[in-house]
C-alpha positions, 0 to 999 in steps of 0.5 A: 193162405195165398194161392195163385191161379195157375193156368198151365200144366193141366191134362188135355181133357181139362183144357175145355173146362178152363177155357169155359171158366175163363169166358162164361158170363154170370147170366149163362150160369144161373138166373140167380145173381148176387145183389148189389149189396149184401149176401154172405161171401162164400166159396166152393171147390170144384175139384177135378181128378183122375180116379180109377174110372178116369176123369172125375169130380169130388163131391160130398154129402152134407150131414143130415144134422145140419141146419141148412141144405142137410143131406144134399150132395154138394161141392166142398165149401162154405162161408169165408172166414176173416183169415181167408182174405179179401172176398173180392181178391184171393179170399174165395180160393183160400176159403174153398181150399180151407173148407175142403181140408176141414170137410174131407181131409184134402191136402191143399198142397196137391191142388192146382187152382186153374180158374174161378167162375163168376160169383153166383147167389143162393137166395134161400141161404143168402150166400154169394158163392164163388166156384173155384176150379181145381186140378187134383195134381197130387191126390191125398186120402179124403173122407168125412173129417167131422160126421156132424158136418160131412156125411160122405165124400165121394168121386163121380166119374165125368162119364157118369155125369155126362151119361144121358141115362143119368140126367133129368130135370128135378122138379120142386113142389114150388114148380121150379125144375132144375138140372139133376144127376142120378149118380153114385146112388144119389140125386145131385140137385140144386146149386151144385147140379146147376153149376155142373150142368153149365160147366159141362155144357159150355166146355163141350163135354155135355152129351145130348139127353132127354130134357123132358125127363123129370124126377120129383124131389122127395119129401125127405129131401125137401124137409132136410133142405128147409133146415131146422128152426 
């Protein structure tokens, strides 16, 4: 699958997101940057749409039976397959759309890819991740395709993601604290929350919130995230 990046034709509210994606530096997004060598190329789809409650973002909840990151809310996505193409070229876009189709049933023909973010790194899994940004120009039904992989598919309005009442710092028992969002009856944390946080910030969509507010990561979430041997 070869999909070109199309910058034009976006709704006005999405233009600041495109501008931020085109100008942001890797170190502005995360302190975890890809190593000079190694890491498994992967991609995620950050898909913006206009739902019943206005502009929103598509997320999934990973099945609790998975070996890693089980039960976590995340973007659709995964590792590149050989047929996706060059990891340094169009491969991440193809992988993000393919994985979204396999996980949610999304019809990729209705998605306009308008930007990609710099590659980032997830140390716990060794993934080198390219976030791919899309506009859901022609919506299609979405739902978990394989319950063994995807526990839920849901859309979160941007008004909920930017609501200060839904923002917090999520503290891991290791002492590390990162951005979190309490939305759709779930706690969005880790890599996904970090990317959302930075995109909202650099696109000017972020609203002031109490960064002193902290929630503890539950033992259940920690156990699931550690995976299975």
